[in-house]
Each structure stands twice: as structure tokens, then as C-alpha cells.
Steps between C-alpha positions, in 0.01 A plus 500: 500500500192605696243775527533730800192697608392708796168392648360665814835680558682167487748379238414155361644280226322282243604256232624150424839568658342608828261203499783259430716648781217471750435132402866407518538672835210296642687176406773566754483313827648612832868598460486481118521743215352417161641676197400486137763422241467852362590649834774248570688586181482879554857633521443651848350175635777263383758591768231473772419140413812354342620329822154383605359148477211542252223253428358542151146401408215580264169580659154569362393851599137620494444748218818413313474258204843340517662356815726749670869412550572565867811474711466443874761624747495345844 
């Protein structure tokens, strides 16, 4: 869930989900994709990652109380 608003004729999104996604994205290094556990278990995501070599870790994320469960695809 997030809040979508138009500011200066531009659509923008706000909320914890958006902040978490931005923080997780910034964790990825070159040639990597970082995915939260919520995204990884989404029915449409499962077939895209089921044959991939995933590295699981918990990472502290600014603005989020609990560590975030992240999977890294190389």
C-alpha cells in the first residue's frame, strides 16, 4: 500500500512500502537484484526466481524498525 499524488503535474508515491523498496533497491550491487521476502513469495514472482541461485539475508534498513528479509539474485 502507498499513497499516490500528483505534484507539479507529476505522479509520485509515498509510504513505508515505497521507502522500503527504495532502500532494498539501493542494496543491490552491480549485476544483482535484491528482492524482499514479500515480493519473492508473490505468485507471479515465484516462477521468475524458482531456478535462480538466491542468497538470503536480513539487513537493517533506515526508517524500518525490524531487519528486512532480502534475497539477492546474482
